[in-house]
C-alpha positions as CSV (number, residue, x, y, z in Angstrom):
1,X,-83.6,-33.8,49.7
2,X,-81.0,-36.7,49.3
3,X,-78.3,-36.6,46.6
4,X,-78.3,-39.8,44.5
5,X,-75.2,-39.3,42.3
6,X,-71.8,-37.7,42.2
7,X,-70.7,-38.6,38.7
8,X,-68.5,-35.5,38.2
9,X,-67.1,-35.5,41.8
10,X,-63.5,-36.6,40.9
11,X,-63.3,-34.0,37.9
12,X,-64.7,-31.1,39.9
13,X,-62.3,-31.8,42.7
14,X,-59.4,-31.0,40.3
15,X,-60.9,-27.7,39.2
16,X,-60.9,-24.2,40.8
17,X,-63.9,-22.7,39.0
18,X,-63.0,-19.3,37.7
19,X,-65.5,-16.5,36.9
20,X,-65.2,-15.0,33.5
21,X,-64.2,-11.4,33.6
22,X,-65.9,-9.1,31.0
23,X,-63.6,-7.4,28.5
24,X,-64.2,-4.5,26.0
25,X,-61.9,-3.0,23.4
26,X,-62.3,-1.2,20.1
27,X,-61.4,-2.1,16.6
28,X,-62.3,-0.2,13.4
29,X,-64.7,2.0,15.3
30,X,-66.7,-1.0,16.8
31,X,-66.7,-2.0,20.5
32,X,-65.8,-5.6,20.9
33,X,-66.8,-7.7,23.9
34,X,-64.8,-10.6,25.2
35,X,-64.3,-12.7,28.3
36,X,-61.2,-13.6,30.2
37,X,-60.9,-16.7,32.4
38,X,-57.7,-16.0,34.2
39,X,-55.3,-18.7,35.2
40,X,-53.1,-18.5,38.4
41,X,-49.6,-17.3,37.4
42,X,-46.8,-19.7,38.2
43,X,-43.9,-18.5,40.3
44,X,-44.9,-14.8,39.9
45,X,-44.9,-15.0,36.1
46,X,-47.6,-14.2,33.7
47,X,-49.7,-17.1,32.5
48,X,-49.9,-18.2,28.8
49,X,-53.2,-17.5,26.9
50,X,-55.5,-19.6,24.8
51,X,-57.8,-17.7,22.4
52,X,-61.3,-19.6,22.0
53,X,-63.3,-18.7,18.9
54,X,-67.0,-19.6,18.7
55,X,-68.8,-21.1,15.7
56,X,-71.5,-19.7,13.6
57,X,-70.3,-17.2,12.8
58,X,-73.6,-15.8,14.0
59,X,-73.4,-16.9,17.6
60,X,-71.8,-15.5,20.6
61,X,-70.0,-16.1,23.9
62,X,-71.5,-14.9,27.2
63,X,-70.9,-15.2,30.9
64,X,-71.0,-18.9,31.1
65,X,-69.4,-22.0,32.8
66,X,-67.8,-23.5,29.8
67,X,-66.2,-26.8,30.8
68,X,-63.4,-26.4,28.3
69,X,-62.5,-23.0,29.5
70,X,-62.3,-24.2,33.1
71,X,-60.0,-27.2,32.3
72,X,-57.6,-25.0,30.5
73,X,-57.5,-22.5,33.3
74,X,-57.0,-25.2,35.9
75,X,-54.0,-26.4,33.7
76,X,-52.3,-23.0,34.1
77,X,-53.6,-21.3,30.9
78,X,-55.7,-18.2,30.8
79,X,-58.5,-18.2,28.2
80,X,-59.9,-15.3,26.2
81,X,-63.2,-15.8,24.4
82,X,-63.9,-13.0,22.1
83,X,-67.1,-12.1,20.0
84,X,-65.7,-10.5,16.8
85,X,-67.8,-8.9,14.1
86,X,-70.3,-11.3,12.7
87,X,-71.4,-12.3,16.2
88,X,-75.0,-12.1,17.4
89,X,-76.3,-10.0,20.3
90,X,-74.9,-6.5,19.2
91,X,-77.4,-5.5,16.4
92,X,-77.8,-6.2,12.7
93,X,-75.0,-4.0,11.6
94,X,-72.4,-5.7,13.8
95,X,-73.8,-9.2,12.9
96,X,-73.5,-8.5,9.2
97,X,-70.1,-6.7,9.4
98,X,-68.4,-9.8,8.3
99,X,-70.2,-10.1,4.9
100,X,-67.5,-11.3,2.5
101,X,-65.0,-11.3,5.2
102,X,-64.9,-14.3,7.5
103,X,-61.1,-13.9,8.0
104,X,-59.2,-10.6,8.2
105,X,-61.8,-8.4,9.9
106,X,-62.7,-10.9,12.7
107,X,-59.0,-11.7,13.1
108,X,-58.3,-8.0,13.8
109,X,-61.1,-7.9,16.4
110,X,-59.6,-10.9,18.3
111,X,-56.0,-9.8,18.1
112,X,-57.1,-6.3,19.4
113,X,-58.3,-8.0,22.5
114,X,-55.2,-10.1,22.9
115,X,-52.9,-7.1,22.5
116,X,-54.9,-5.2,25.2
117,X,-54.4,-8.2,27.6
118,X,-50.7,-8.1,26.8
119,X,-50.5,-4.3,27.2
120,X,-52.0,-4.6,30.7
121,X,-49.6,-7.3,31.7
122,X,-52.3,-9.9,32.2
123,X,-50.7,-12.7,30.0
124,X,-47.5,-13.7,28.4
125,X,-47.6,-12.5,24.9
126,X,-44.8,-14.9,23.9
127,X,-47.0,-17.9,24.8
128,X,-50.2,-17.7,22.8
129,X,-52.5,-20.5,21.6
130,X,-55.7,-20.4,19.5
131,X,-58.5,-22.8,19.1
132,X,-62.1,-23.0,17.8
133,X,-64.8,-25.2,16.3
134,X,-66.8,-25.0,13.1
135,X,-66.5,-21.3,12.0
136,X,-64.1,-21.0,15.1
137,X,-62.0,-23.8,13.3
138,X,-62.1,-21.9,10.1
139,X,-60.7,-18.6,11.9
140,X,-58.2,-20.6,13.8
141,X,-56.8,-22.0,10.5
142,X,-57.0,-18.7,8.9
143,X,-55.1,-16.9,11.7
144,X,-52.3,-19.4,11.8
145,X,-52.0,-18.9,8.1
146,X,-51.7,-15.2,8.6
147,X,-49.5,-14.8,11.7
148,X,-46.8,-16.6,13.4
149,X,-47.6,-15.1,16.9
150,X,-49.1,-18.5,18.1
151,X,-47.2,-21.1,19.7
152,X,-49.8,-23.8,19.2
153,X,-53.3,-24.2,17.7
154,X,-56.2,-26.6,17.6
155,X,-58.7,-26.4,14.8
156,X,-61.9,-28.4,15.4
157,X,-64.6,-29.6,12.9
158,X,-63.5,-26.7,10.8
159,X,-63.8,-25.3,7.2
160,X,-60.6,-25.4,5.0
161,X,-62.0,-25.1,1.5
162,X,-64.9,-22.7,1.2
163,X,-66.1,-24.0,-2.1
164,X,-66.3,-27.6,-1.2
165,X,-67.8,-26.7,2.1
166,X,-70.6,-24.7,0.5
167,X,-71.3,-27.6,-2.0
168,X,-71.3,-30.4,0.5
169,X,-72.1,-29.2,4.0
170,X,-75.7,-29.5,5.3
171,X,-76.0,-26.0,6.5
172,X,-77.9,-24.8,3.4
173,X,-75.8,-25.4,0.5
174,X,-74.7,-22.7,-1.9
175,X,-77.4,-20.5,-0.8
176,X,-75.5,-20.1,2.5
177,X,-72.5,-19.1,0.4
178,X,-74.5,-16.5,-1.4
179,X,-75.9,-15.1,1.9
180,X,-72.4,-14.9,3.3
181,X,-70.4,-13.9,0.2
182,X,-72.9,-12.5,-2.4
183,X,-72.1,-15.2,-5.0
184,X,-72.6,-18.8,-5.7
185,X,-69.3,-20.9,-5.6
186,X,-69.6,-21.6,-9.2
187,X,-70.0,-17.9,-10.1
188,X,-66.9,-16.6,-8.4
189,X,-64.6,-19.5,-7.6
190,X,-61.6,-17.3,-7.1
191,X,-63.6,-15.4,-4.4
192,X,-64.0,-18.6,-2.6
193,X,-60.3,-19.6,-3.0
194,X,-59.2,-16.3,-1.6
195,X,-61.3,-16.8,1.5
196,X,-60.2,-20.5,2.1
197,X,-57.7,-21.2,4.9
198,X,-56.4,-23.9,2.5
199,X,-55.1,-21.3,0.1
200,X,-52.7,-20.0,2.9
201,X,-51.6,-23.5,4.2
202,X,-48.0,-23.0,2.9
203,X,-47.7,-20.1,5.4
204,X,-48.7,-22.2,8.5
205,X,-45.8,-23.1,10.7
206,X,-47.6,-23.2,14.0
207,X,-47.9,-26.7,15.6
208,X,-51.5,-27.6,14.7
209,X,-53.9,-30.3,16.0
210,X,-56.7,-31.0,13.5
211,X,-59.7,-32.6,15.2
212,X,-62.6,-33.8,13.2
213,X,-65.6,-36.3,13.6
214,X,-66.0,-38.9,11.0
215,X,-69.8,-38.5,10.7
216,X,-69.8,-34.7,10.6
217,X,-72.4,-33.7,7.9
218,X,-72.0,-29.8,8.6
219,X,-68.4,-29.6,7.7
220,X,-67.4,-33.0,6.3
221,X,-64.3,-34.7,7.3
222,X,-62.8,-34.0,3.8
223,X,-62.3,-30.5,5.1
224,X,-59.8,-31.8,7.7
225,X,-58.2,-34.3,5.3
226,X,-57.4,-31.7,2.8
227,X,-55.6,-29.3,5.2
228,X,-53.7,-32.2,6.9
229,X,-52.6,-33.6,3.5
230,X,-51.1,-30.2,2.5
231,X,-49.3,-29.7,5.8
232,X,-48.1,-33.3,5.9
233,X,-46.8,-32.9,2.4
234,X,-45.0,-29.6,3.5
235,X,-43.6,-31.4,6.6
236,X,-45.2,-29.0,8.9
237,X,-45.8,-29.8,12.6
238,X,-49.4,-31.1,12.4
239,X,-51.4,-34.0,14.0
240,X,-54.8,-35.3,13.0
241,X,-57.4,-36.5,15.6
242,X,-60.1,-38.4,13.8
243,X,-63.1,-39.2,16.0
244,X,-65.1,-42.1,15.1
245,X,-69.0,-42.5,15.3
246,X,-69.5,-38.8,16.1
247,X,-71.0,-35.8,14.4
248,X,-70.6,-31.9,14.3
249,X,-72.1,-32.0,17.8
250,X,-69.3,-34.0,19.4
251,X,-68.6,-31.3,22.2
252,X,-72.3,-30.8,23.0
253,X,-74.1,-34.3,22.5
254,X,-71.2,-36.7,21.8
255,X,-70.5,-39.8,23.9
256,X,-69.5,-38.6,27.3
257,X,-66.2,-40.6,27.2
258,X,-65.3,-39.0,23.8
259,X,-66.1,-35.5,25.0
260,X,-63.7,-36.0,28.0
261,X,-61.1,-37.4,25.8
262,X,-61.5,-34.5,23.4
263,X,-61.1,-31.9,26.1
264,X,-58.0,-33.8,27.6
265,X,-56.3,-34.1,24.3
266,X,-56.8,-30.3,23.5
267,X,-55.7,-29.4,27.1
268,X,-52.5,-31.6,26.8
269,X,-51.7,-30.1,23.4
270,X,-51.6,-26.6,24.7
271,X,-50.0,-27.5,28.0
272,X,-47.2,-29.3,25.9
273,X,-46.3,-26.2,24.1
274,X,-47.5,-23.2,26.3
275,X,-46.9,-24.5,29.9
276,X,-44.0,-27.0,29.4
277,X,-42.5,-25.1,26.6
278,X,-41.8,-28.2,24.4
279,X,-41.1,-27.7,20.7
280,X,-41.3,-31.2,19.3
281,X,-44.7,-32.6,18.6
282,X,-46.3,-34.8,21.3
283,X,-47.9,-38.2,20.7
284,X,-51.7,-38.1,20.6
């Protein structure tokens, strides 16, 4: 057998592939699974941590070689990928445990895992970051609107306004909203407002990078524009990364050069705040 190509040779040469370590903890009487991708600590200290949140919400993380995780770990940041309530793979009760609650309950599940890592001395609790895409972006924006524990965050292809999302996205329209929250957007607009990260944008002080593809039909780019407009108006630390000619599937099937650029910008954002300890916003 003769090898024909080595297209990723240079990239792999810079990485030390790290095997995910399975983690379990308990919140509200439920066992929560997560995966830790440990980075090497510098000069005997504890590494910072980036929390990764999956989309769905009914999907899950497993024992996998995620390119994004490996790039962050190679840059000196451990990664914690958690499967909070609402994830698949743990039975129907667990999958439906986030009914009417995409924010607070899943946030408790994730932070329970983060706190366990801190208590065990595996990461530096003063250098935390959080990121996620789609539903993971929703929960990222929600979390930085409900805690100041994170030093940096990246919200990707996310939901900011639940009402406009359910009335414009291609995931199933208002029927998806009824499935997840028990009411149509026009039947209970206050319910949708309370469960929108946009409603808590005034509380966001964490440096936030908003990433969104311009041709996203699942979560339209107006979701990103709304959040960015509020944060810019409030003079909060925010940057907006608009990605042309891509869809909701940027990280899976986007143009290869844009996928690389996306990973590098997210890595550089977190490295700027968590590894280098900078406070001012970087250029992107």
